[in-house]
C-alpha positions in Angstrom: 2.1 23.8 25.1 3.5 20.4 26.4 4.3 17.6 24.0 1.4 15.5 25.4 -1.2 18.2 24.9 0.2 18.9 21.4 -0.3 15.2 20.4 -3.8 15.2 22.0 -4.7 18.3 19.9 -3.5 16.6 16.8 -5.7 13.5 17.5 -8.8 15.8 17.9 -8.0 17.7 14.7 -7.6 14.5 12.8 -11.2 13.4 13.3 -12.7 16.9 13.0 -11.0 18.1 9.8 -10.1 16.7 6.4 -7.1 14.3 6.4 -6.1 15.5 2.9 -2.3 15.6 2.5 -0.7 18.7 1.0 2.0 18.3 -1.6 4.3 21.0 -2.8 4.0 21.5 -6.6 7.5 22.8 -7.0 8.8 19.2 -7.1 6.8 18.2 -10.2 9.9 18.8 -12.4 11.2 15.5 -11.0 8.8 13.8 -13.5 10.7 15.1 -16.5 13.8 12.8 -16.3 11.6 9.8 -15.5 9.4 10.5 -18.5 12.4 11.2 -20.7 14.2 8.0 -19.7 11.2 5.7 -19.8 9.8 7.3 -23.0 13.2 6.9 -24.8 13.3 3.2 -24.1 9.7 2.7 -25.1 10.3 4.7 -28.4 13.4 2.7 -29.2 11.4 -0.6 -28.9 8.6 0.7 -31.1 10.9 2.1 -33.8 12.7 -1.3 -34.0 9.3 -3.0 -34.4 8.2 -0.5 -37.1 11.5 -0.9 -39.0 11.3 -4.7 -39.1 7.6 -5.3 -39.8 6.3 -2.2 -41.6 6.9 -3.8 -44.9 4.8 -6.9 -44.0 1.4 -5.3 -43.4 -0.5 -8.4 -42.3 2.1 -9.4 -39.7 2.5 -5.7 -38.6 -1.2 -5.3 -37.8 -1.4 -8.8 -36.2 1.5 -8.0 -33.8 0.6 -4.3 -33.2 -1.7 -4.9 -30.2 0.9 -7.1 -28.4 3.6 -4.5 -29.1 1.5 -1.7 -27.7 0.9 -3.8 -24.5 4.6 -4.5 -24.3 5.4 -0.8 -24.7 3.1 0.0 -21.8 5.0 -2.4 -19.6 8.3 -1.1 -20.8 7.3 2.4 -19.9 5.9 1.4 -16.5 8.8 -0.8 -15.4 11.5 1.5 -16.7 9.8 4.3 -14.8 9.8 2.1 -11.7 13.5 1.4 -12.1 14.5 5.0 -12.6 12.3 6.2 -9.8 13.9 3.6 -7.5 17.4 4.9 -8.4 16.3 8.5 -7.7 14.8 7.4 -4.3 18.0 5.7 -3.3 19.9 8.9 -3.9 17.3 11.0 -2.1 17.3 8.6 0.9 21.1 8.8 1.1 20.9 12.5 1.4 18.1 12.4 4.0 16.8 9.2 5.5 13.0 8.8 6.0 12.0 8.7 9.6 8.9 8.7 11.8 7.9 11.7 13.9 5.9 15.0 14.0 7.5 17.7 11.9 6.8 21.3 11.1 5.7 22.1 7.5 7.3 25.5 7.7 9.7 26.5 4.9 13.1 25.1 5.5 12.1 21.9 7.4 14.1 19.1 5.7 11.9 16.3 6.9 8.9 17.9 5.3 10.8 18.8 2.1 12.1 15.3 1.6 8.8 13.8 2.3 7.3 15.9 -0.5 10.1 14.7 -2.8 9.6 11.0 -2.0 5.9 11.3 -2.3 6.1 13.1 -5.6 8.4 10.5 -7.1 6.4 7.5 -6.0 3.0 8.8 -7.0 3.9 9.1 -10.7 4.8 5.4 -11.3 2.2 4.0 -8.9 -0.5 5.9 -10.8 0.6 4.1 -14.0 0.8 0.7 -12.3 -2.7 1.0 -10.7 -4.1 1.8 -14.2 -2.3 -1.0 -15.8 -4.5 -3.4 -17.8 -3.2 -6.4 -15.8 -4.3 -6.5 -12.1 -2.0 -6.7 -9.1 0.8 -5.1 -10.9 0.7 -2.2 -8.3 1.6 -4.7 -5.6 5.0 -5.0 -7.3 5.4 -1.2 -7.1 4.4 -1.1 -3.4 6.9 -3.8 -2.5 9.6 -2.2 -4.7 9.2 1.0 -2.7 9.5 -0.7 0.7 5.9 -1.3 1.6 5.5 -4.8 3.1 2.8 -6.2 1.0 2.2 -9.4 -1.0 -0.2 -10.8 -3.7 -2.6 -12.2 -1.1 -3.7 -8.7 -0.2 -6.6 -7.0 -2.0 -6.6 -3.3 -2.6 -9.9 -2.3 -4.3 -9.4 1.2 -5.6 -8.1 2.3 -2.2 -5.3 4.7 -1.4 -2.3 3.2 0.5 0.6 5.3 1.5 3.9 4.4 0.0 6.1 4.1 3.0 5.9 3.0 6.7 3.2 0.5 5.9 3.3 -3.2 6.9 0.6 -5.7 6.0 0.1 -9.4 6.8 -1.4 -12.1 4.7 -4.9 -11.8 3.1 -5.6 -8.2 4.2 -8.5 -6.6 2.5 -8.7 -2.8 1.9 -12.0 -1.7 0.6 -12.9 0.6 -2.2 -12.5 4.3 -1.5 -10.7 3.8 1.8 -7.3 5.2 2.8 -4.5 3.8 4.8 -2.3 6.7 5.8 1.2 6.5 7.4 1.6 10.3 6.9 -0.7 13.3 6.9 -0.8 17.0 7.6 -2.8 18.5 10.5 -2.6 22.2 10.8 1.1 23.1 10.7 2.4 19.6 11.4 3.4 16.7 9.3 2.8 13.4 11.1 4.6 10.2 10.0 3.9 7.0 11.9 4.1 3.4 10.8 0.8 1.5 10.2 0.5 -2.2 10.7 -2.3 -4.4 9.4 -1.9 -8.0 10.6 -3.2 -11.2 8.9 -6.8 -11.1 7.7 -7.3 -7.5 8.7 -10.2 -5.8 6.9 -10.6 -2.1 6.2 -14.2 -1.3 5.0 -15.1 0.9 2.1 -14.4 4.6 2.5 -12.8 4.0 5.9 -9.6 5.9 7.0 -6.7 4.4 8.9 -4.7 7.1 10.6 -0.9 7.2 11.0 0.4 5.0 13.8 -2.6 2.6 13.8 -2.0 -1.0 14.6 -4.8 -3.4 13.5 -4.4 -6.8 15.0 -5.2 -10.2 13.3 -8.8 -10.8 12.2 -10.0 -7.3 13.1 -12.5 -5.4 10.9 -12.8 -1.6 10.6 -16.3 -0.8 9.4 -17.2 1.2 6.3 -16.9 5.0 6.6 -15.1 4.6 10.0 -11.9 6.4 11.0 -9.2 5.4 13.4 -7.4 8.0 15.5 -3.7 8.8 15.7 -1.6 5.9 17.1 -4.8 3.8 17.8 -4.4 0.1 18.8 -7.2 -2.2 17.6 -7.3 -5.5 19.4 -7.5 -8.8 17.5 -10.8 -10.4 16.4 -13.0 -7.4 16.9 -15.2 -5.2 14.8 -14.6 -1.4 15.1 -17.0 1.3 13.9 -17.4 5.0 14.1 -15.4 8.2 14.2 -13.1 7.6 16.0 -13.4 3.8 15.6 -14.7 2.1 18.8 -15.3 -1.6 19.7 -18.6 -2.7 18.4 -18.7 -6.5 18.7 -16.4 -9.6 18.4 -15.7 -10.7 14.9 -17.8 -13.9 14.7 -16.5 -14.7 11.2 -12.9 -14.8 12.5 -14.1 -17.2 15.3 -15.7 -19.5 12.8 -12.6 -19.5 10.6 -10.4 -20.4 13.6 -12.8 -23.2 14.5 -12.6 -24.6 11.0 -8.8 -24.4 11.0 -8.6 -26.1 14.5 -11.1 -28.8 13.5 -9.2 -29.5 10.3 -5.9 -29.7 12.2 -7.4 -32.0 14.8 -9.0 -34.3 12.2 -5.7 -34.4 10.3 -3.9 -35.3 13.5 -6.4 -38.1 14.3 -6.1 -39.6 10.8 -2.3 -39.5 11.1 -2.4 -41.3 14.5 -4.9 -43.9 13.1 -2.6 -44.5 10.2 0.4 -45.1 12.5 -1.7 -47.4 14.7 -2.9 -49.5 11.8 0.6 -49.8 10.4 1.8 -51.1 13.8 -1.0 -53.6 14.1 -0.4 -54.9 10.6 3.3 -55.5 11.5 
């Protein structure tokens, strides 16, 4: 089978089968040193608090909620730090790269993808369940995903590598942005780009290699295909996602921005003219 026919077959399989990503359970032991390291730091802090304030009951119970919250953050961020150190070591041994790889036993790209994914999922799960919102954005950025606090991720799954987002991107509840997935006997890793104001509707799936241009909207329960290119300022719907209509809301927003800039320029010119006349 030629390379082109192989890729075409993967595209078909993606939209006709489940995009669930497999993960080898044999790497779960990697959680043990992370839990031990983070738990030790957390326990040291709580024992110090207990030792200093146990004999002052009123102050102890007043401070206890704040200490518990602090311990949660100590555990999360120490897990983040130790996971990052492990990932640096793993990436030095085998650098992550894009491509189509076999998931057969002995394939290093597949094995190291499993290791990276296992390590990252642990700490990101804790950060996404943190009582303070947007903490998970820190985790994504720490692991190399280009993301900022203007983005909104409403209970969606976003892969933890080869993802790049612009400003004010919205990823709806239950949706998935995948830079990697398994189809048949192949692991596909392709970079996904969401440009400024890109919107992924609820329960939609963005396939590896998808490029979503500025102001483009992917409708709810839609699915892009492998390496799909979505033009700017359009609404896409369906499986696979197809052009439906221009994004009129993006056009209105641009009109408002242009009008505001023009009015600001006119006011500036009038101010200069009045100043010259007064002189």
